[in-house]
C-alpha positions, 0 to 999 in steps of 0.5 A: 453136522450143520444141517442135521440141526434143521427141522424139516422147515424149509427155512430151517433147512435154508438156514442150515445150509447157509451156515454150512457155507459159513464153516467152509468159509471159515476154514479156508480163512483158518487154513490161509492163515496157517499156510501164510505161517508155514512160511516161517516153519517148514512144518504144517503142524507147527505152523497150526499150533503157532496160529492156534496158540496166539489166538488160544482164548478164542479157541478155548471159547469156541471148545466151551460152546461146542461142548455146550452144543454136544451136551444138548439133548437136542441140536438146536440150529440157534446153538449151531449158529452161535457156534458157527458166528464165533468160528467166523469171527476166530477166522477173521482174526486169523486171517488179518 
């Protein structure tokens, strides 16, 4: 959860909410890319696999970042921010 990365600081809380919104927007764009791909395939899973396969390097990079963030003793807003930014970049690339 993105908001779990924020301390009790008011600005960190606001930043976490903004990051959660960014995740939602990225998710929407990724789903839109998969739905466009689905016009070529009746199976949603196949469409998702096709979209992800075209961006395999980007997806792998995000997975590695997530592993790094999860490995931290304490979830940091900075780490989450980096992952969310990369997710947004991936969504932009998938949606274009």
